[in-house]
C-alpha positions, -999 to +999 in steps of 0.1 A: +097+111+251+119+091+274+116+101+310+152+113+314+149+137+284+116+150+298+132+157+332+162+174+315+138+196+295+118+205+327+150+214+345+159+237+317+125+253+318+131+261+355+153+289+342+122+307+330+109+311+365+142+326+377+150+348+347+134+383+350+122+401+319+152+422+307+131+453+297+115+455+332+149+451+349+165+478+328+136+502+335+141+497+372+106+481+377+104+467+412+094+431+413+097+425+376+079+396+361+098+365+351+097+349+316+075+322+331+051+349+346+049+365+311+042+332+294+015+323+319-002+357+315-001+355+277-017+320+280-045+332+302-051+362+278-054+337+249-078+316+270-101+344+278-099+363+244-132+374+231-152+353+206-143+362+170-170+342+153-150+310+153-121+324+133-096+322+162-081+288+171-080+294+208-061+261+216-034+270+191-031+305+206-028+291+241-001+266+230+018+294+212+016+316+243+030+288+264+058+279+240+068+312+224+096+320+249+109+286+258+142+292+239+149+320+264+155+294+291+188+289+273+194+320+251+182+345+277+157+373+273+171+394+244+154+428+244+152+452+215+175+475+235+202+449+233+206+459+196+211+423+186+202+420+149+169+401+144+186+374+124+211+368+152+184+367+178+165+341+158+197+321+153+204+320+190+168+310+198+168+283+171+201+269+185+187+269+220 
């Protein structure tokens, strides 16, 4: 990856630290977690998940936890209560 593109990508990811989880905000939770907080917590959960006899690909789970909400840096945190059809949500996230 060329350096400028990498820096541009990292700048976009900065939005994840500033964007609070929609559901928490709507419920009036004080100090709601950001999308980045959520992704980090999910990654740690994947890292410390119990041993399942070798069936679980822990590295794949960690990578998925880190990457699963990256599109929200552009598309925003679309919550179920937004009543956005699943197909539309997926389209917005793909385009991001």
